[in-house]
C-alpha positions in Angstrom: 170.2 26.9 125.6 169.6 30.2 123.7 171.8 32.1 126.1 174.5 29.5 125.9 174.7 29.8 122.1 174.6 33.5 122.3 177.4 33.6 124.8 179.7 30.8 123.5 178.5 30.4 119.9 181.4 32.4 118.5 183.8 29.8 119.8 181.9 26.7 118.7 184.5 26.1 115.9 186.9 24.8 118.6 184.7 21.6 119.0 185.2 20.4 115.5 188.9 21.5 115.7 189.5 19.2 118.6 187.9 16.3 116.7 190.0 17.1 113.7 193.2 17.1 115.8 192.2 13.8 117.3 191.5 12.4 113.8 195.0 13.5 112.6 196.6 11.7 115.5 194.5 8.7 114.7 195.6 8.8 111.1 199.3 9.1 112.0 199.5 6.4 114.6 196.6 4.1 113.6 194.8 3.3 110.4 192.3 6.1 110.0 191.2 7.5 106.7 192.4 10.9 105.3 188.9 11.7 103.9 187.6 12.2 107.5 190.4 14.7 108.1 189.6 16.7 105.0 185.9 16.8 105.8 186.4 17.8 109.5 188.9 20.4 108.5 186.5 21.9 106.0 183.7 21.9 108.6 186.0 23.5 111.2 186.9 26.2 108.6 183.3 26.9 107.8 182.4 27.3 111.5 185.4 29.6 112.0 184.6 32.0 109.1 180.9 31.9 109.8 181.2 32.8 113.5 183.8 35.5 113.0 181.8 37.4 110.5 184.0 36.7 107.5 181.4 34.6 105.6 179.3 36.6 103.1 176.1 35.1 101.9 175.1 36.0 98.3 171.4 36.4 97.7 
């Protein structure tokens, strides 16, 4: 498991992105809530900036 995360951890943000895209589809064609879309988009963005080294942690 450790090798898997070391090898593919940088691209893990694609998983919440796919769920976000599905949720947008569900919102447009069914009766889903927009709050889920906002939350998932924020989580996707956080994973993206964290894994690509753009997130700076203030200590």
